[in-house]
C-alpha positions in Angstrom: 69.7 -147.6 -128.0 72.0 -149.8 -126.0 74.5 -148.2 -123.6 78.2 -148.5 -124.3 80.2 -150.6 -121.8 82.1 -147.6 -120.6 78.9 -145.6 -119.9 77.2 -148.6 -118.3 80.3 -148.8 -116.0 79.8 -145.2 -114.9 76.1 -145.8 -114.3 76.7 -149.0 -112.4 79.5 -147.5 -110.1 77.3 -144.5 -109.4 74.4 -146.7 -108.5 76.5 -148.9 -106.3 77.8 -145.8 -104.4 74.2 -144.7 -103.8 73.1 -148.1 -102.6 76.1 -148.4 -100.3 75.4 -145.0 -98.8 71.9 -146.3 -98.0 73.3 -149.5 -96.4 75.6 -147.4 -94.2 72.6 -145.3 -93.0 70.6 -148.4 -92.2 73.5 -150.0 -90.3 73.8 -146.9 -88.2 70.0 -147.1 -87.5 70.5 -150.7 -86.3 73.3 -149.5 -84.0 70.9 -146.9 -82.6 68.2 -149.5 -82.2 70.6 -151.6 -80.2 71.4 -148.7 -77.9 67.7 -148.0 -77.4 67.0 -151.7 -76.8 69.8 -151.9 -74.2 68.3 -148.9 -72.3 64.8 -150.5 -72.4 66.2 -153.9 -71.3 68.1 -152.2 -68.4 64.9 -150.5 -67.2 62.9 -153.8 -67.6 65.4 -155.7 -65.4 64.6 -159.3 -64.9 61.6 -159.1 -67.3 64.0 -158.5 -70.2 67.0 -160.5 -68.9 67.1 -162.6 -72.1 67.0 -159.5 -74.2 70.1 -157.9 -72.8 72.7 -160.1 -74.6 70.7 -159.8 -77.8 71.3 -156.0 -77.8 75.1 -156.7 -77.8 74.7 -159.0 -80.8 72.7 -156.4 -82.6 75.3 -153.8 -82.0 78.1 -156.0 -83.1 76.3 -156.9 -86.3 75.8 -153.2 -87.0 79.5 -152.5 -86.4 80.5 -155.4 -88.6 78.3 -154.1 -91.4 79.6 -150.6 -91.2 83.2 -151.9 -91.3 82.4 -154.0 -94.4 80.7 -151.2 -96.1 83.7 -148.9 -95.5 86.0 -151.4 -97.1 83.6 -151.9 -100.0 83.4 -148.1 -100.5 87.2 -148.1 -101.0 86.9 -150.7 -103.7 83.9 -148.8 -105.3 86.1 -145.7 -105.4 88.9 -147.7 -107.1 86.3 -148.9 -109.7 85.3 -145.3 -110.4 88.9 -144.2 -110.9 89.5 -147.2 -113.2 86.4 -146.4 -115.1 87.6 -142.8 -115.7 91.1 -144.1 -116.6 89.7 -146.6 -119.0 87.5 -144.0 -120.6 90.5 -141.7 -121.2 92.6 -144.5 -122.6 89.8 -145.7 -124.8 89.4 -142.2 -126.3 93.2 -142.0 -126.8 93.1 -145.4 -128.5 90.3 -144.3 -130.9 92.3 -141.2 -131.9 95.5 -143.2 -132.5 93.5 -145.7 -134.6 92.0 -142.9 -136.7 95.4 -141.3 -137.2 96.9 -144.6 -138.2 94.1 -145.1 -140.7 94.5 -141.6 -142.2 98.3 -141.9 -142.3 98.5 -145.5 -143.6 99.9 -144.4 -146.9 102.3 -141.8 -145.5 106.0 -142.2 -145.0 107.0 -143.6 -141.6 103.4 -144.7 -140.9 104.8 -147.8 -139.2 106.1 -145.6 -136.4 102.5 -145.2 -135.2 102.1 -149.0 -134.7 104.2 -149.2 -131.6 102.4 -146.3 -129.9 99.1 -147.8 -130.8 100.1 -151.1 -129.4 101.1 -149.5 -126.1 97.8 -147.7 -125.8 95.9 -150.9 -126.5 98.0 -152.7 -123.9 97.2 -150.0 -121.3 93.5 -150.4 -122.1 93.7 -154.2 -121.7 95.5 -153.8 -118.4 93.0 -151.4 -117.1 90.1 -153.7 -118.1 91.8 -156.6 -116.3 92.2 -154.5 -113.2 88.6 -153.5 -113.4 87.4 -157.1 -113.7 89.6 -158.1 -110.7 88.1 -155.3 -108.6 84.6 -156.3 -109.6 85.3 -159.9 -108.5 86.6 -158.7 -105.2 83.7 -156.4 -104.7 81.2 -159.2 -105.4 82.9 -161.3 -102.8 82.8 -158.5 -100.2 79.1 -157.8 -101.0 78.4 -161.4 -100.3 80.1 -161.0 -96.9 77.6 -158.2 -96.1 74.8 -160.6 -96.6 75.9 -162.7 -93.6 75.3 -160.1 -90.9 72.0 -159.1 -92.6 70.8 -162.7 -92.4 72.1 -163.0 -88.8 70.2 -159.8 -88.0 66.9 -161.4 -89.2 67.5 -164.4 -87.0 68.3 -162.2 -84.0 65.1 -160.2 -84.7 63.1 -163.4 -84.6 64.7 -164.3 -81.2 64.1 -160.8 -80.0 60.4 -161.1 -80.6 60.4 -164.3 -78.4 62.3 -162.6 -75.6 60.1 -159.4 -75.9 57.0 -161.5 -75.4 58.1 -162.2 -71.8 58.9 -158.5 -71.0 55.5 -157.5 -69.6 54.8 -153.8 -70.0 58.0 -153.5 -72.0 56.7 -155.8 -74.7 55.7 -153.2 -77.3 58.9 -151.2 -76.9 61.1 -154.3 -77.3 59.0 -155.7 -80.2 59.4 -152.3 -81.9 63.1 -152.8 -81.7 62.9 -156.3 -83.1 60.7 -155.1 -86.0 63.1 -152.2 -86.8 66.1 -154.6 -86.9 64.2 -157.0 -89.1 63.2 -154.3 -91.4 66.7 -152.8 -91.6 68.2 -156.2 -92.3 65.7 -156.7 -95.2 66.7 -153.2 -96.6 70.4 -154.1 -96.4 69.7 -157.4 -98.2 67.8 -155.6 -101.0 70.4 -152.9 -101.4 73.3 -155.3 -101.5 71.4 -157.5 -104.0 71.0 -154.4 -106.3 74.8 -153.7 -106.0 75.6 -157.3 -106.9 73.2 -157.2 -109.9 74.8 -154.0 -111.2 78.3 -155.5 -110.9 77.2 -158.7 -112.5 75.9 -156.8 -115.5 79.1 -154.8 -116.2 81.2 -157.9 -115.4 79.3 -159.8 -118.2 80.0 -156.9 -120.6 83.7 -157.2 -120.2 
């Protein structure tokens, strides 16, 4: 049985909230990895001289991702509220339509038409707002992909710098691997969010 558009919106928005929560956790892990790398690079001194500025880049990327996700969460909350609002308006519209059908032969039945038109207009406005927020959210999710891609590039550079760090090689390579892994997770989670949004946007 296919899911109604309204139910699919609830499912999609809930799914997006869960994925964004995971992205936030991973971004915080990247920030922690940057702090660990900075401490290791400091201890390594000249052996990890090239790694020290990389830790600053990693930390900045983590901060940028967290800021973007916070903004996206605000839009996701708006989507949820609009979904609830549209559900209530749609239910009211169904009741009005049923009453209009049942009272079609009654005196003053035409008085219901204006009320029904108003409810339908409110539903249409709500759907337009929802589509607008979906478009904005898709654009913002695309923005999150940029620091994730940059993190993978930085991870590759980190491996090169770590290879010259002598006894600190394994520790710094572990940082590079954790950043690379986190960036991939963020990419996958954001892709799932965009896919969920694309589906409900198509249903509009």
